[in-house]
N, C-alpha and C positions, 0 to 999 in steps of 0.2 A: 497456493495461489501463487503463480506465475506473471511477472509483470514484464510484458515486451518479452521478445524473443530471435534473439539476433542472430545470425551464422554463428555455431561455436557453442549454443547455448549446451546442446547434448555433452560436447564436452568437458564444459564449466559442472553441468550437473554429475557427470562421476567424478572431478576432481574433485567435486567437494563430499563425494558418497550421499548424497542424498537419494532418496528412493521414487524411482521416477512414478510407481501406482499412485505415490502420494497427491499429485497434481491433478487436481479435478476441474478448476478453472484457470484460462487463460484471457488477461487485459492486454491487449494491444492497442497502444497509443495513436499510433499511425502507422500510415503506411509507405516509411524508406525501410530500406533494405536493411541497415543494421538494427531496426528495431522487429524485423515479421522475418525475416529471411531464412530460420531455423524452423518455422513453425509446421511445415510439411513434413521435414525430416522428422522431429519429435510425434508429430501424430505416426506417422510410417513404424517409427520404433515403438510405439504404445502397443501398436497391434503385434506386432514379431514376440513382444513381451507377453501377449495373452490377456491383455487387456477387454474387458467387457463392459465396466461400468459407462457410461457416457461423459465426453470431454466437452464441458462450455467453454466456447469462444468467443467471448466479448471484444469488438473491433470497427473500426467505421464501416460504412456498409459494401462499400465497396468489393470488399473483402470477399462478401458472402457468394460472385457467382466465381471469383477465381479459384475459390478453397474446395469450392464442391469440383470446379471440373479437377483442379490436383487430387483430389479425395478418391474421384472416379479413376484416373491416368492411374496414380501411382501406388493407391491402395484398396486394390479392389475388393480381397476379401481382408477387408478391415478387421469384424467381428465386434467392434463396437460402436457407435453413433457421435459423431461431431457434430455438435447444436451449435448454429450459428446467432449470435443476437447483436443486430446490429445498434450501432452508439450514433447519438445524435450528439455532434462534438458542438456546436454551439450552444447547446443550454446543461445548465447543473442539473442533473437528473441521478434518482435513487435507482440503479441497476439491479443491485444483488444485494439478498437481505437471508440471514440464518439464523441462528440462535445466538449467535457471541456478537457479529459483526455486521456491520451495513456498507457498501461499497456505494460511492457517489463519484459520477463524472465531475472534471473541474475544465472546461472551455480553455483553452491555448491559442496564443498565435501563433501559428508557423505554417511555412508555405504552401502545405498539403494540410485536409482536417486532420486536425490532432486535438486529443483532450488526455489532461493526468486522470489521476483517482486519487479521492479521497477514503482509507480506512479507518472506521470509525468503532471502536470496540463498543459492543455497551454495557451500560453499568450493571453491575452485577450486586448482589445479596448481600449485606451485611454480614462480621462472620460472629458464627456464638462463643460465646466466653464460655468454655467446659467447665471450668472451677464453677461458677457461677449458676448453668445448671446444674453440677452436681451439688453443688450448698444448700441450692432451694428444689430441690429435687422434683423437677421438673422431666415428664418422660419424655420421650426420646419421638413421640406421639407428633408432639407440639412442637418440636424443634424447628418445621416448616415455617409455624406460623409466628414463630418468634422471629425469626427472619426478614418475615413481611409485617415487621413493627407490631408485634402483640406484646402487649402487657401483660403480666403473671400475678393473678391472685393468689393468696397463702390462703388456707385456711382459715386463720384467723380474718380475712378480711383485708389485709394489709395489698397494698398493690407494686410490685416490685417494675419499673418503670423500664420501658424495654432498652433503652441507652446504657443500663447497668448490665444488662445480659449481652450485649453486643458490640463489637469493632466496628468502625465504619471499613467498608468494603475500598480497595483501591482506587483513585481516580480511573474512569477508563483513559484507554491508551487512542490515540490516533496518530495515522502514518500518511500524510500528501506525498503525492510521486508527482511531481510537474516535470514531464518531458521535455520533447524539445519546445521552443516558444522563445520569441521575443519578450524583453522586457513590461512586464504588465503592472501598471501602477497600483488600478483597483484589485489583483490578484491576493494580495493579502486581506480585503474583507473577506473573501471566501473561506481565508484560512486561519481564521483568528480563533488561537488557540491552543492550534494544536500542537501537538509533544513531540513526533520526528517530522521535519522536510525535506524532501528530495528535490534538489531543483538543479537544472540544467546550468554549467558556468561553462560552456563552450569556450569564451574569450573572457582574457585579460583587459585592463581598462585599453592600453594600447593598440588593442584592435574593437573599441566599442565602436566603429562604424563598420568593420564588419559584421559586428553581431546583429546590428539592426536591418543592414543591407539582406544579410542570407538567416533572418528569422530567428535568431540566437539570443540567448545572453552572457552578460560578465558576472565573474564571480561578484563581481561588487553589488553588481542587480539585484543578483540573487540572493546578497547578503540582506540588501535593503526591504526585501519582501520579508526575509524571515524577521529583520526587526520591526516592521511594520503590522505583520501580525501578531507578535509577541510568542512565537513559537519557542520551546526549548533547547531545538539542536536543528541545526543544519547541518544536511551531507551535500557534499557538490559534486557531481557528475558528469558526463558528457565531453572531456575535454577534448581539442584539437590539439591533433598532433606535432604541432609545430610547438608544443611545449614542452619542454624533454623535464623538465622540473615541476612538477604542481604545485610545489612550496607556495610560486609567485601569486598564484591564484588565491592558493589557500589565505596569506599575509595578506592580498588585497580586501577578502573577506572578511575576516577576522577584523580589519581596520572597524568596520558597520557593525559587523555582528561576531563578537568574539566567539560563542558556542559554535563552531563549525569545526568541520572537521571534512576528509577529503574519502570518496570510495574509492576502496581498495577491492580488487578483486579476490574472491572466497570470502572476504571478511565479515563477521556476524556485527550487526548493531543492536542494542539495547535500545528500543523505542520508550 
């Protein structure tokens, strides 16, 4: 899944050595160039690479007609379908679901219709204790039943409780991507317990008035959202070019929420 697709996206994909063919879904938060100018180029490249699987694009409705025209003009013999899914940026909605995760929209407050995305991993079944399965001679055919909570009854009539046969699964992970937005005090309620939060932090406290004027957030405001939501980790990004050293923003955020890191190009983060 690709979240936002600014100009230069393909270059960064090549630098990261990620396989273009693995991108099946693109989520665009809003229609500002630094978040969407790279999309048509990526679509064209995927066609030249011989893609045949559909590409699903989730974005504000205004992109639909423009994207259709661009594909017709620049990608006449594409070889695969680009399926567009318009997003209601004013309501939190479930927009995607598969066997392992769900994706919900997060309404944000920006100069144009804009939403973030909340990725939630579905709970998994507990892990089998192989030593106990072998000890009690439980057949392989019953392992899925045990995973789903079944106790095991021995020939003697003794019941082995399920808790002795399994270990708990890892807690489901979640990742919230909050793109361009002004500070929203109520946002934390939507993000309660999220594992990792990415929140824009365009400005420092020295430019707090600019943040409100241009519908952006300060690093400290992002930290307040993270603190109030009780997230485990905050990633700051979308820095104004006026800051040659983003550690200024990091220090301000950490004064409110210590578990904060800076977004770095091509870095990998454990959610």
